[in-house]
C-alpha positions in Angstrom: 17.2 285.0 44.9 20.3 286.9 43.7 23.0 287.8 46.2 23.0 291.5 47.1 26.6 292.6 47.6 25.5 295.8 49.4 24.1 293.6 52.2 27.4 291.5 52.5 30.0 292.2 55.1 32.8 291.3 52.6 31.7 294.1 50.1 33.5 297.5 50.2 33.8 300.6 48.2 37.2 301.7 47.1 38.6 305.1 46.2 39.8 303.8 42.8 37.6 305.3 39.9 38.5 302.3 37.6 37.7 299.7 40.3 35.1 301.2 42.7 33.8 298.0 44.2 35.6 295.2 46.1 35.2 291.9 47.8 37.3 291.1 50.9 36.4 287.4 50.7 37.7 286.9 47.1 40.3 289.6 47.2 39.4 291.5 44.1 38.3 295.0 43.0 36.2 295.8 39.8 33.6 298.0 38.3 30.8 295.5 38.5 29.3 294.0 41.6 31.4 291.1 42.8 28.5 288.7 42.9 27.7 289.4 39.2 31.3 288.5 38.3 31.3 285.3 40.4 28.0 284.2 38.8 29.1 284.9 35.3 32.5 283.2 35.7 31.4 280.2 37.8 27.8 279.8 36.9 26.8 279.7 40.6 25.9 282.4 43.1 28.5 283.7 45.5 29.2 281.2 48.2 31.0 283.8 50.4 28.0 285.9 51.2 27.8 286.9 54.9 25.1 289.3 55.9 26.1 292.5 57.7 25.3 292.7 61.4 21.8 294.1 61.9 20.9 293.5 58.2 18.1 291.2 57.3 20.3 289.6 54.7 19.3 286.3 53.0 
């Protein structure tokens, strides 16, 4: 199952139009979902996924 950044406590939305999504765990901001960038660059799913409190998560 693919990682859903919107259910991760490390995901956040920025105010930067060019970099609207960020990941606190990896420390980067980008246009795409952080989990997609991690998968594309490493070939494995995000290992820093932490479900939000109260979220069903994975």
